[in-house]
C-alpha positions in Angstrom: -62.4 21.3 -7.0 -63.3 17.9 -8.5 -60.4 18.3 -11.0 -58.0 19.0 -8.1 -59.3 15.9 -6.2 -58.8 13.7 -9.3 -55.2 15.2 -9.7 -54.4 14.6 -6.0 -55.8 11.1 -6.2 -53.8 10.5 -9.4 -50.7 11.9 -7.8 -51.2 9.7 -4.7 -51.6 6.6 -6.9 -48.4 7.4 -8.8 -46.6 8.0 -5.5 -47.9 4.7 -4.2 -46.8 2.9 -7.4 -43.4 4.6 -7.2 -43.0 3.5 -3.5 -44.1 0.0 -4.5 -41.5 -0.1 -7.3 -38.8 1.2 -4.9 -39.7 -1.5 -2.4 -39.5 -4.2 -5.1 -36.2 -2.9 -6.3 -34.8 -2.8 -2.8 -36.0 -6.4 -2.3 -34.4 -7.4 -5.5 -31.1 -5.7 -4.6 -31.2 -7.3 -1.1 -31.9 -10.7 -2.7 -29.0 -10.3 -5.2 -26.7 -9.2 -2.4 -27.9 -12.2 -0.3 -27.3 -14.6 -3.2 -23.8 -13.1 -3.7 -23.0 -13.6 0.0 -24.3 -17.1 0.0 -22.1 -17.9 -3.0 -19.1 -16.3 -1.3 -19.7 -18.4 1.9 -19.9 -21.5 -0.2 -16.7 -20.6 -2.0 -14.9 -19.9 1.3 -16.0 -23.2 2.8 -14.4 -25.1 -0.1 -11.0 -23.5 0.3 -8.4 -22.4 2.8 -5.7 -19.8 2.6 -2.3 -18.9 3.8 -2.6 -16.5 6.8 0.6 -14.7 5.8 0.3 -14.1 2.1 -3.4 -14.8 1.4 -2.8 -17.5 -1.3 -5.9 -19.7 -1.6 -6.0 -23.5 -1.8 -9.0 -25.7 -2.6 -9.9 -28.1 0.1 -11.5 -30.7 -2.2 -8.3 -31.3 -4.2 -6.8 -34.8 -3.6 -3.4 -33.3 -2.7 -4.8 -30.3 -0.7 -2.7 -31.0 2.4 0.4 -31.5 0.3 -0.1 -28.2 -1.5 -0.6 -26.3 1.8 2.4 -27.9 3.4 4.6 -27.2 0.4 3.4 -23.6 0.4 4.2 -23.1 4.1 7.7 -24.3 3.4 8.2 -21.7 0.7 5.9 -18.8 1.6 8.1 -15.7 1.5 5.9 -13.9 4.2 6.0 -16.8 6.7 7.9 -15.9 9.9 10.1 -19.0 9.5 11.8 -17.3 6.4 13.3 -14.8 8.8 14.5 -17.5 11.2 16.0 -19.5 8.3 17.7 -16.4 7.0 19.3 -15.7 10.4 20.3 -19.3 10.6 21.9 -19.2 7.2 23.8 -16.0 8.0 25.1 -17.5 11.3 26.2 -20.7 9.4 28.1 -18.6 6.9 29.7 -16.6 9.7 30.7 -19.8 11.4 32.2 -21.3 8.2 34.2 -18.1 7.6 35.5 -18.1 11.2 36.5 -21.7 10.9 38.3 -21.1 7.6 40.2 -18.1 8.8 41.1 -19.7 12.2 39.7 -16.7 14.0 37.6 -19.0 16.3 40.8 -20.8 17.4 42.6 -17.5 18.1 39.7 -16.4 20.3 39.7 -19.7 22.1 43.4 -19.5 22.8 43.2 -16.0 24.0 40.3 -16.9 26.4 42.3 -20.0 27.6 45.4 -17.9 28.3 43.3 -15.6 30.4 42.1 -18.5 32.5 45.4 -20.2 33.0 46.9 -20.0 36.4 50.7 -20.1 36.3 52.1 -21.7 39.4 55.7 -21.0 40.4 57.6 -23.6 42.2 60.4 -22.5 44.3 62.9 -25.3 44.6 65.3 -23.5 46.8 65.6 -24.9 50.3 63.7 -23.0 52.9 65.7 -21.6 55.9 64.5 -22.8 59.1 64.2 -20.2 61.7 65.6 -20.9 65.2 
């Protein structure tokens, strides 16, 4: 019985040590994770990013605003690229219409439809008695 008691006590001590080690390991992992998160927050505070493509820019650079502004003007995912593409397509279409004269033809056709032709009758009117 005494031998069993010592074995149980020994087992309990080992389990307590194991639990203590698990707790320390968990604390260490939490600490490491917390340190990593603090480092990530510090990194993020020192930079900004493009909301459309995710490119990052340091805020402490002397020309940070110039870099960001230049990027906005060239970012392929920025919505303004679609607007600029549509504008360029319309410009090209207009240039082609002007070169071919099609725009003038359309204007003339529309003007003809709006003309009102008045007929003047120069013959003397008969007066009724």
